[in-house]
C-alpha positions, -999 to 999 in steps of 0.1 A, spaced: 231 -404 -173 208 -394 -199 179 -385 -198 162 -400 -218 163 -439 -229 182 -456 -257 148 -454 -276 146 -423 -280 178 -410 -290 177 -414 -328 151 -381 -314 172 -348 -312 174 -343 -277 179 -308 -279 144 -303 -294 131 -327 -272 147 -308 -240 133 -274 -253 98 -289 -257 95 -299 -225 109 -268 -212 83 -251 -231 57 -276 -219 68 -269 -187 73 -233 -183 39 -227 -200 20 -256 -187 6 -264 -222 8 -252 -256 -12 -262 -293 12 -282 -312 10 -254 -342 23 -236 -312 50 -254 -307 60 -263 -345 63 -227 -349 85 -226 -320 108 -254 -326 107 -252 -366 98 -280 -370 62 -295 -390 38 -307 -370 36 -340 -375 74 -338 -361 56 -326 -327 31 -352 -327 62 -377 -336 80 -365 -307 57 -363 -282 48 -400 -287 85 -409 -284 83 -390 -250 52 -408 -243 72 -441 -249 97 -432 -232 78 -426 -196 76 -384 -195 37 -376 -183 25 -360 -216 -2 -363 -233 -28 -345 -256 -60 -329 -250 -87 -324 -278 -112 -299 -281 -111 -258 -286 -85 -254 -254 -65 -283 -256 -33 -288 -267 -4 -309 -253 0 -306 -219 24 -323 -194 22 -334 -159 24 -303 -132 45 -329 -106 70 -334 -135 101 -323 -130 127 -320 -155 164 -319 -136 176 -285 -130 142 -265 -135 124 -259 -102 83 -263 -97 77 -231 -95 45 -212 -86 34 -181 -105 37 -158 -81 71 -174 -71 83 -171 -105 77 -135 -104 93 -132 -71 129 -149 -88 123 -123 -117 127 -90 -91 148 -110 -65 179 -88 -80 152 -57 -75 139 -58 -41 126 -20 -40 104 -28 -69 98 -62 -58 87 -48 -26 61 -23 -43 46 -52 -66 37 -72 -29 65 -98 -38 88 -113 -11 127 -108 -28 136 -121 8 124 -152 3 131 -157 -33 168 -151 -24 165 -177 6 146 -207 -13 143 -201 -47 174 -191 -61 190 -223 -43 164 -247 -63 181 -234 -96 210 -253 -115 241 -238 -97 256 -218 -131 219 -200 -135 219 -195 -93 255 -179 -97 249 -158 -127 216 -147 -108 239 -140 -75 265 -120 -97 238 -92 -109 226 -92 -79 261 -81 -60 269 -59 -83 237 -38 -93 214 -21 -70 178 -4 -87 164 21 -67 140 42 -79 131 71 -56 149 105 -60 175 119 -33 151 150 -26 115 142 -40 91 120 -20 78 94 -39 44 88 -51 19 69 -31 15 33 -43 -9 22 -24 -33 6 -53 -2 -12 -72 -7 -42 -58 -36 -47 -64 -36 -34 -99 -4 -54 -103 -27 -86 -92 -49 -75 -117 -29 -74 -145 -9 -105 -137 -43 -123 -140 -61 -107 -167 -86 -94 -144 -105 -61 -149 -103 -35 -119 -130 -11 -114 -113 22 -106 -120 58 -89 -97 80 -111 -92 113 -106 -133 117 -91 -145 97 -120 -149 59 -121 -142 33 -146 -137 -2 -154 -103 -5 -171 -89 -41 -183 -53 -36 -174 -31 -49 -198 6 -36 -184 23 -17 -155 56 15 -165 75 26 -140 86 57 -155 118 70 -127 101 70 -93 65 70 -116 44 43 -118 16 41 -146 -8 14 -156 -17 9 -195 -55 -2 -200 -83 -2 -219 -118 10 -203 -148 -10 -214 -169 2 -233 -140 22 -252 -129 14 -289 -105 -14 -295 -66 -3 -292 -76 28 -276 -56 25 -246 -55 51 -216 -26 57 -192 -33 59 -156 -11 78 -131 -14 54 -101 -4 78 -75 -39 94 -89 -61 64 -85 -80 69 -57 -100 37 -48 -95 1 -65 -119 -28 -67 -102 -60 -83 -133 -80 -101 -131 -119 -112 -144 -110 -143 -113 -123 -166 -103 -110 -200 -88 -120 -231 -58 -97 -241 -57 -85 -274 -41 -102 -297 -4 -91 -309 -7 -64 -281 28 -49 -278 35 -26 -243 65 -17 -253 50 0 -285 21 12 -270 39 28 -241 63 46 -266 34 65 -285 18 74 -253 56 89 -247 57 106 -280 17 119 -277 30 132 -245 61 147 -254 48 165 -287 21 180 -264 42 200 -240 47 234 -248 81 245 -268 94 273 -258 127 290 -278 150 308 -259 183 323 -271 205 331 -240 245 337 -235 261 325 -210 298 327 -190 319 306 -194 324 298 -155 287 288 -155 288 261 -187 291 229 -164 257 244 -145 237 242 -178 226 202 -169 200 220 -143 180 236 -174 171 196 -175 154 190 -211 167 228 -219 202 219 -213 225 217 -245 246 193 -254 278 194 -229 307 200 -231 293 229 -256 308 222 -293 339 239 -301 323 258 -328 298 274 -308 298 311 -310 315 331 -287 316 372 -279 349 386 -272 346 378 -234 342 339 -236 302 340 -230 285 315 -258 256 318 -277 225 296 -275 196 282 -285 176 265 -259 141 245 -262 119 245 -227 85 224 -222 74 244 -208 56 280 -201 74 313 -205 70 320 -166 81 282 -156 113 287 -182 122 326 -163 119 306 -128 145 280 -145 164 302 -160 172 325 -127 188 295 -111 220 305 -131 218 342 -119 238 366 -137 260 340 -156 234 338 -177 217 367 -200 184 357 -220 184 380 -253 153 366 -270 119 363 -269 117 401 -257 87 392 -233 111 366 -212 137 392 -208 109 416 -194 100 388 -168 141 380 -160 143 421 -154 113 424 -133 125 397 -110 162 405 -111 143 444 -99 126 426 -70 156 407 -59 173 434 -60 151 455 -38 143 427 -16 182 427 -9 185 462 -6 155 473 15 162 483 52 148 459 71 
């Protein structure tokens, strides 16, 4: 059976379906927004609305500043379950239960009640992903950050509500714009009230000492792009890290262990043209984003299979550490 009566068929059915889906998902939109999304004229959008209304679809227009084209919230297009906002987000995170739990969503409930409400092909696709992919954003041996503030802050992000934060001993009223999960660490990107437009700040949630969810709502900055803002913060952070260059020679047997040097690890396996001495030891130029002392402690993990050649002060640190270690093991107990 066709979704639309015969008198609507002259209008492109695919466009009508897309228009209805957009309205059901968003709750409403302006004719200009719909025209841009559907790649038609505003006049065509209004003609489609009139045709759908004549066909019995509860679609209507509202005038005024916040007006636009609306659809009865109780109307349901075949195959599209009616979901509350929180439920819709629960579906999004249903295949990542570890993240859903941290954000305060019941992923198990989404799996039991919401996925079966989808079209069978959509439900199958969601379950295929869930049954073949597990995301557990925690390290084996490093305890996760304290994320007690995450649930309230996430609610503020979803609802565009201001929060009052106590962050590292300082209070600030913040407009929260987005959450970032980097490894197992959560960050909030927001703008403190009273700062210049576009001066976004990054807050590590484990350092939030207190949070108050306020009733004040705010308008998100026009054209704000969370991905671009995060990329800029990440670039600035990496640029601020100390760059410490080191020349070393490494034993052939220890080359697979170079991966433990983290940011200082070279490309592995080593290129065929890497410089080697008569014993097969490779000469490498490494760069670390840490202090000389931190670099020395890092390189000591490879023991006698690595030798620092340059800079001289780092070689001196390695020599002193080796002497202290030898004295520890040769002293009488």
